[in-house]
Structures are given as C-alpha cells and as structure tokens.
N, C-alpha and C positions, 0 to 999 in steps of 0.2 A: 632029195628034198622031201620033207614029211609035214603033212598037216595033223595037228594034234587038237582034238576036241577036248577042251580043258574041263576036267571033272575032279580030279583028286586035289587034296590040299596042297601036295607039292606043286602040281601043275598050276593051280591058281597062283601060288607064290611066285612061280616062274614068270607067268604073264605079267603080274603086278610089278615085279622087279624089273622087267624089261621095259614096260610102259614108263616107270620112274626113271630109268636109265636115260631116256630120251631128253630129260630135262635137267639131268645133273651135269655139272662142270661145263655148263653152256651159259655164257654171260648175257645172252639175249632171252633166254627162256627161264620161266618160273612154273612150278608145279602147282596148278590150281584144281586139278580134277581127279587125282589119284585117290583122294579120300571117298568121292563118289563111286569111282570105279571098284574100289575095295568093298564098299557096302553092297554093290550089285553082285560081285563075284561070290561073296560069302553069304548072301541072302539076307543081310541085316537092314537092307534099305526098305523103306515103306514101299518104294516103287516096284520091288520085286513081286508084289501082290497083283500088279497089273501089267506085267510085261513076260514075254517069252524071250529067253536069252540063250545064246550058244556062243560061249567064249572060245577063240581060236588063236593058235599060234602056229607059225610055219618055222620049222627048224631046217637048217643047212649044216650038215657036218656036226650035228648034235647041238648047235647053238640057235637060239631064237633070232630071227632076222625081221619078223613081222608079226603084228598081233591086231586084233580087232574083236569086237563083241557084236555078232549077228543079233539084232533085237526087234521084236515086233510088239508095240504098244497096243494093248486090247482096245484103247479108244482111238487108235489110228492103224486099223488092220490092213489098210491097202498098202502100207509101206513095210519093207523089210530094210532096217538100218544096218549099215556098216558103221558101227559107232566105236569110239576110243581106238581109232585106227592109227597106228604107228608103224613106220618103216625106217629101218636103220639106214638104208641106201637104196638107190633105185634097184629094184629087183622084179623084173617082169614075170618071171616064172613063179615066184612066190605069190604075187598079186594073182595071177590067173588061178592058182590053187585056191585062194580066198574067194575070188569072184565066182568060180564055178560051184563052190559050196554054197555061197549065196543064192545063186540062182536055183539050186536044188532046194534049199530050205524055203525059198520064196514060193516055190511050186507046191511044197508040202503044206505050207500054211495058207495058201490062197492069196498071197500078196500079189498086187499088180504092178508094183514099183519097188525099185532098190533106191535108196539115197545114202549119200555119204556126207559126213562132217557134223551130222546131228548127234548129240550125246544124250540119247533118250528123249529129252524134252528140250525145246527152245530155250527154257529158263536156265538150262546148263550149258548153253553155248551153241553157236551154229556158224559154220563157215571155216574154210582153211585160208589162211593168210595168203594173199596173192601178190602183194608187192612189198616194198620196204622191208625185206628180209634181214637187212642189216641193222634195224631198229629193235629196241627192246619191246618184248610182249607186255602189254598192260593187263592189269588185272581183270579177269574174266573173258580174256580173248585168246585166240589160238596162235601159236607160232609153229612153224614147220618149214621144211625145206621145199624148194620150188619143184622137186620131182615128185612130190605128191599129187600134183595136178595131172602129170603126165599119165598116170594110171587110168584116171577116169576119162580124160579126154581121148585117150587111145582107145577106150572101150565104149565109146559113143554114149557118154553120159551127157545130159544137158547141164549147162552152167546157169547158176542163179547168183548173179553178182550183188554184193552188198558193200556198203561204205560206212566209215565212221567219220565223225566231225571233230575239229578241235577249235579252241577259242583261248586268246590270250586274255587272262582275267587281270593283268596288271594295267591293261588300258582302260581308259573311261569310255563307257559305251551305255547306251540306253536301248532297252528292248522295244519299248513303246513310249508315245507321248504321255506326259503328266495326265492329260485328260483321260487317255485310253487306261492308263494304270488305275485311276480313281474309279472308272466304270468296272474294271475287272475285280477290284478289291471290294467293291460294293456288292457284287454278284457273288463271289466266291471267297471262301475262307480256306487257309491251309494250317494243317496241324501236324505235329510229330506224332509218331507212333506210340502208343502206350504199351511197353514191353511187359508191364506187370500184367497186362491181360493179353498174353501173346496168341492164345488160341483165338480169341475173338478178332484180333488184328489180322491173323492168318486167313480167317474166314472172309473177311472184307476184301483183303487183297485177292483171294481166289475168286470171288464173285466178280470183281472188276476185270480181272484177267479174262475170265470166261466170256465177258460180254465184249471187252474192248478187242480181243484178238480172235473172235470166233471165225473170221473169214481169213485168217493169215495163213500163208502156206506153212506147213508143218506143225501148226499149232493144234494140239488136242486138249480137251477140257481136263482142267486140274481138279484135284479133289482136296479139300482142307487138310487132311492128314498129310498129303505130300508136301504142301506148302509150309506146314508147321515144321516138318522135318528140315526143309530147306532153311528156314530161319533159325532153327536150333543148331544147325551146323555152322552158322556164321555168327551166333549170338555173342561170342567173345569179342568180335570186331565190330559189331553194329552198335551205333548209339541211336537213341530214339529219333534224332533229326535225320538219320540216314534213310528212314522210310517215312515219306510225307503222304499225307492224304488231303486231296482237295474236296471240299464239301460245298454243297449248295443246299440251302434251307436245312442245314444240320444233317444232310444225307451225303455220305461219301459218293463221289462221282468219278474219282480218278486217283492215281497214285504216282509217285516217283521213287525210284530206288537209286541212292547214290552213295558213293563212299570214296575215301582216299585211295589212291593207287598204292595199295599195300605192297606190290612187286617192288617198289622203290626202296623198301626196307629189308625185303627178303634177299637172301644170297642164293646161289645156284644149287644148293642142297636142301633148302628148306621146303616145307609143304605148309599149307594153311593150318594154323593151330595156335596154341598157347605162345609159342616162340615168336610168331608173327606179332601178337598183341604186345608182348614185352618190348620187341624191337620197336613197334610203333610208338611206344612211350619214350624209349631211350633215344631213338634217332628221329623224333617227330619232324625236325627241320628237312629231313631228306624228302619228305612227302610233299612235293611242290605241285602235284598234279591230282585232281580227283576225276572220278568216272561217273557220269550219268548212266547207269547201266541198263535201266528199264523204266518206261513210263507208259501208262495207258489211261484212257478216259473211256467211259461207257458210251455207247453209240449215241444215244440222244443228246449228249453233252458235247459232242465233238465239234470242232470248228466254232465254238461259242466263247472261247477264252479261258477254259480250264487249264489247258496245257500252259498258257502264258502265266496263269497264277501260280503253277508250280515252278516255272523257271524264275520268276521274280522272287519267290520265296527262297529257292535254293540258292541264288546268287546273292541275296542278302546274307545268308548263312555263310558263304564261302568267300565273299569279297574280302581281300586283304589277308586271306589266310593260305591261298594257293596262287601260283603263277598261271596256271592253265587248267583246262579240263578237256576230257575226250568223252565223246557220246559212245553209247552202245551202237551195235550195227543197225543199219537201216536198209531196207531192200532199195537197190538203186532205182528200180522202176516205181517206186512208191513216191509219186510226185508231191503229195501232201507234206510227208516228213522230209523229203529231199528238199523242197522249196524252203521249209522252215530252217533247215540246216544251212542252206546256200545264203539265206537272207541274213541270218543272226550269227551264224559261226564264221570263223576266219578262213576256212577251207576244209577240204577232205583231208583226214588224217591217214587212214589205212584203207586198203580194199581186201575183200574177203570173197570166197566163192563157196557155195554149197553146190552139190551134185544130185541129179535124180535121173533115173532111166526107166522108161516104161517098158515092161515085159511083154 
C-alpha cells in the first residue's frame, strides 16, 4: 500500500477522477463539489491564497482506494482538516496511512486539532451523512457509506451531530399570527439580491456572515473576494430571489440563501454547470423540493423577528411551486435553531456528523 502526495498534473487528475468516481453510477449521489476540488488542486480558486493544502491518495496494487486533502486555513490555524475525503470501501490500513500523515503535518504546522467532513469552509459543506443512507442526497449536502464513520470513531474523534429539517409545503400552515406578521413586516423589509451589482451584494453577504457566525464551530472569517467567487460559481443557477436580504431602517441585517433542489434534475454522471441549468428548464416539474441552504442575522438583531421575516418572504415566493423544503444543517445542540425547526417544520429530515480530535 502506497501513500502519494499529489503534485504532478497526472496525479491531480488521478485524485480528481477517483473523487468523481464515487458519485458516478450511483442513483443516490450527485456530484456537487468536484468543481471546488478542481479549483483547489490546480490553484485557480481564490481560496488558495489563504490555505495550505496537501492532496493525498492511497494506492493498493496500483489503484487509488482513498483520497483526501489535508488543509489548514490561515484564518483557522488551530485545525488541520481532512477534507474531500473519499473511501472506496472500508480499508483500515489505508486510513491509518492518511491519519498518520495528518498527525505529522499537524505537528509541522502547529495545529492543535484535526477535523473531518469540513471542505475548507462551512459554506461548502460540513458533516458526513449518518442515517437514511437509502435516500437521495439533496443539493449541497453529503452522501456517504456508513463505513466512513468507523474510521473516525475507532480513532477517538469526537462527534459533532447535526440535523436538517423538512416541511410539507402543500399543507396550509401559518408561521405566526396575523398580528405578529404585521409587527414583523412593519419592522423589517425583505428584498431580492441585485445581481447587476454582484460585488456589492457579495460584500453585504460577507459582512453579515462574519457577524452572525463569528462564534460558530469551524467558522472562520470570510473575505469578499471568496464570496464573490462562490456566487460566480453558481450564477448560472441563481435567480435574484434565491438570495434574500432582510433590512431594518434600510440597512441589511440578515440574509437567506435558498434554491431548488437541482439534484432532482441531475443524473448520476452530471456535475454542477450549464447542463444542470438546461435540465432545470426542460424538466422544471421534476424539482418538487427546495433547499433553505443558509441564513444568518447579525448579532444585535437576533431573536427580534428578522429570521421570521425571511421565512415569511421565502414561503410567499415558493408556496404553490414546490411540494416540500429541506433546511441546511443545524447543530443538534443549537437549541435556538433546533427549537425553531421543531416548532415550525414537520420533523427531522436527515442527520449528519462532523468529527474533531484534539492532539
């Protein structure tokens, strides 16, 4: 068994091909992140300016059986990430090789912890799927086999559980009373993004993120250039209404990012791109679910109704167009978000787990 530190063009292609192969010909999986991985491997992503990366593959009898990218973000130097981790099947020997390399690199870089399931930044996903392995992966979330967890549990990583919520949009429901709704709408206004001025909208999005999530596990401060790249990567698929800003006294205080579950029109060999856009037009009726991917409110406006203003506006846009929605992940221990989901959603959709280990 051989560890290869990926450096050459051919080695990068080999890693990327193996990563993609884990999503091909699998009816439950869709490839959402190989484009991001490609940018990091070939140094074309804005994020390369602020991360140290060591791409790895493990080969057995000349064939790749496991891959990952060891990464340390300059704005989160205490963590070494085992990111973009994929394993063909359970292979304890191969994982020990990667883990030993991770410990070595963590020592060299002065990292205090190793984490797994984070793909560089939380905006690009967090958590390995930990139940409902027989259900299709939704847009922006992970799908993996159960053996992935065995690697980390057997090596004394701590588990950080997360959940997503779902709601039936075909049933009649009311988030709040008419009186409360009037109070919220008098206090806040919600607008769609202006993509003609994407740079400014990315700046606002970055500022709100950095205030809203400053105390969140694994979150590190974003810079406008990175978020502009994020939106540019998805600009083909995003409509202005998919990025909502809530304002108070004409000042943005929160945002919501939502979009249709494009995985419902992708097949098991598609990646995110022009073909997805075309299929979303041709097979529009297949997209019966939407995702509320991310939302945040600045600290001083939290628990004052801004989140409700976003939900009310989003549900107004989507009612009658979709049968259901699924939320992005929420930390299971986060009572405020969890209570919101439990109170207004129909229940838990899926469970995910992130891992971390103190060195």
